[in-house]
C-alpha positions in Angstrom: 102.6 121.0 119.4 102.9 118.2 121.2 106.7 117.1 123.3 107.1 113.8 122.2 109.0 112.3 125.7 109.9 109.5 124.3 112.1 110.6 121.6 114.4 111.6 124.6 113.5 108.6 127.2 111.9 105.3 126.1 112.1 104.4 129.5 109.4 106.8 130.7 106.2 105.1 132.0 104.5 107.9 133.7 104.0 111.5 133.0 102.2 114.7 133.6 100.4 117.3 131.3 97.7 119.5 130.1 95.1 118.9 127.2 95.6 121.5 124.5 92.4 120.1 122.6 89.8 117.7 122.2 87.6 116.1 119.7 85.2 113.8 120.9 86.8 110.8 122.4 90.4 111.9 121.3 92.6 114.5 122.7 95.8 116.0 122.3 98.3 116.9 124.8 101.3 119.4 125.2 103.4 116.4 126.0 103.2 112.6 125.9 105.1 109.3 126.6 102.6 107.1 124.7 104.4 106.4 121.4 101.9 107.8 118.3 102.1 104.9 115.8 104.3 105.5 112.5 107.4 103.9 110.8 105.7 100.5 111.6 106.0 100.4 115.1 102.2 100.2 116.8 100.9 102.8 119.5 101.4 102.7 122.8 98.1 101.8 125.3 97.7 103.1 128.3 95.4 105.7 130.9 95.0 109.2 131.3 93.6 109.8 135.0 92.0 113.3 135.9 89.8 113.9 138.9 90.1 110.1 139.9 88.5 109.8 136.5 90.1 107.3 134.3 89.8 107.3 130.2 91.9 104.5 128.4 94.2 105.3 125.8 93.1 102.7 122.9 95.4 104.2 120.0 97.3 106.9 119.0 98.5 108.9 115.8 100.3 112.1 114.9 98.4 114.7 112.5 100.8 117.5 112.0 102.9 118.5 115.1 100.6 117.1 117.7 99.7 113.9 118.8 96.2 112.4 119.2 95.4 110.2 121.8 91.8 107.8 120.9 90.2 107.2 124.6 87.3 104.9 125.3 84.9 107.7 126.5 84.3 111.7 126.1 84.9 113.4 129.3 88.3 115.9 129.1 88.5 119.2 128.9 91.2 121.5 127.2 93.8 123.6 129.6 93.0 120.0 131.9 95.8 118.7 134.0 96.2 114.5 133.5 98.6 112.2 134.6 99.5 109.3 131.6 100.3 105.6 132.3 101.4 103.5 130.2 100.6 99.5 130.0 104.8 98.6 130.1 104.3 95.2 129.2 103.0 95.9 125.9 105.9 98.8 125.2 108.4 96.5 126.5 107.5 94.1 124.2 107.5 96.6 121.4 110.8 98.2 122.3 112.6 94.7 121.8 110.8 93.8 118.3 112.5 97.2 116.9 115.7 96.6 118.2 115.9 93.3 116.4 114.4 94.9 113.5 117.4 97.1 113.4 119.7 94.4 114.2 118.2 93.0 111.3 118.6 95.2 108.9 121.9 96.1 110.2 123.3 92.9 109.9 121.4 92.6 106.1 123.1 95.8 105.2 126.2 95.3 106.8 127.3 91.8 105.4 125.0 91.9 102.2 124.5 95.6 101.3 120.8 94.9 101.1 118.4 98.2 101.4 115.3 97.7 103.4 112.2 98.5 101.7 109.0 98.1 103.8 108.8 96.9 108.0 106.0 96.1 110.1 105.7 94.9 113.7 103.4 93.7 116.5 104.2 92.5 120.3 107.4 90.2 119.7 106.5 89.4 115.6 107.8 91.4 113.2 108.6 91.8 109.1 110.9 93.4 106.7 111.2 93.8 103.6 114.4 94.0 101.5 116.0 94.4 97.8 117.1 91.3 97.5 116.4 89.2 93.9 116.7 85.7 95.5 115.5 84.3 99.2 116.1 80.8 100.4 116.1 78.6 103.6 119.8 78.4 104.0 119.9 81.8 103.9 117.5 82.7 106.7 118.9 80.3 108.6 122.9 82.3 108.3 120.6 85.7 108.8 119.3 83.9 112.0 122.6 82.9 113.1 124.2 86.2 112.7 121.6 88.7 113.9 121.7 86.3 117.4 125.6 86.6 117.1 124.8 90.6 118.0 122.4 90.3 120.4 125.1 87.9 122.1 127.7 91.0 121.7 125.4 93.2 124.4 125.9 96.1 121.8 125.0 99.4 123.6 121.7 101.2 121.9 122.2 105.6 122.1 119.7 108.0 120.9 120.7 111.3 119.4 119.0 114.2 118.4 121.3 116.0 115.3 120.5 119.2 113.7 120.0 118.3 110.0 123.0 119.3 108.5 125.0 117.1 111.5 123.0 114.4 110.7 123.1 113.8 106.9 127.0 114.2 107.1 126.1 110.3 108.5 127.4 108.2 105.6 124.2 105.6 104.9 122.2 107.8 107.2 118.7 106.4 105.8 118.2 102.4 105.0 115.2 102.6 103.9 115.0 102.3 100.1 112.7 105.7 99.9 113.8 108.6 102.3 110.8 109.2 104.1 112.1 111.8 106.4 110.3 115.3 106.1 112.1 117.9 103.5 111.8 120.6 106.2 113.0 118.5 109.6 115.5 120.5 111.1 116.7 118.3 113.4 116.7 114.1 113.0 116.8 111.2 115.7 119.4 109.1 115.0 119.9 105.8 117.0 122.6 104.0 117.1 123.3 99.8 118.1 127.2 101.0 118.7 129.5 98.6 116.1 126.9 97.4 113.8 124.0 99.7 113.0 123.7 104.1 112.7 120.4 105.4 111.2 117.1 108.0 111.6 114.5 106.8 113.7 111.3 107.5 115.6 110.7 104.5 117.8 111.4 103.5 121.1 114.5 101.0 121.9 115.8 98.9 124.6 119.3 99.9 125.3 121.7 96.9 124.7 120.9 94.2 121.8 121.0 91.6 125.4 117.8 92.5 126.2 115.6 92.0 122.7 116.0 88.2 123.3 116.4 85.1 121.2 115.7 86.3 117.2 114.3 83.3 115.5 113.4 83.8 111.9 110.2 82.0 111.1 109.5 82.7 107.7 110.8 84.0 104.3 109.1 85.1 100.9 109.2 86.7 97.8 107.5 89.7 97.5 108.5 91.2 94.2 111.1 90.6 91.2 113.9 92.4 93.7 111.8 92.5 97.1 112.1 89.4 99.4 110.7 89.4 103.4 112.0 87.8 106.5 109.6 87.3 109.2 110.9 87.1 112.8 109.7 86.2 116.3 111.2 87.0 119.8 111.4 84.9 122.7 112.5 85.2 125.9 
């Protein structure tokens, strides 16, 4: 089992760990701060250093209760200690982008009552799909104004780990149309943008909405009868 350090501390840039499994150029660690891609958020890049040798981390993903890191070459052995380093500039851009998506989701749910049907992101650009039957440029502009007002409001972003029973007492905890939480999960990670949004989420976020920067709605399109897409970009 891999302890996911980013669940409790998204600001962690370096960490110590031990190799627990090896599969060619892939390794699993007992603990990691490198985000394993899921929920539309790409994986972190970084470096694992062992005995003076560096291995670049090109991708990470979860399999069961383990996080596997794809390296640029083989060489690490089970039981070997490593020190990990995140490519922080990329991670921080993804944190800003993910929080921007939660601002967008929060505004759409609060003001228009629409659920999320899908989403994806890359550093400083993202898209999110909603259960709308109509979409227009005028509506996209209205949304842009409202989400940037939430950035300017400087709302704190908080993370909590709750027992399943306690978490599911929160109204509207799941903002996606389909509940993607595993049925047997005992603890639920909850991300709150204070005064705006509260939902189950496993990704990494900034600590205050002011860190996000300006959000531009750069596109809107129909993806079906009741499925509409908004595309955003994050500025400085």
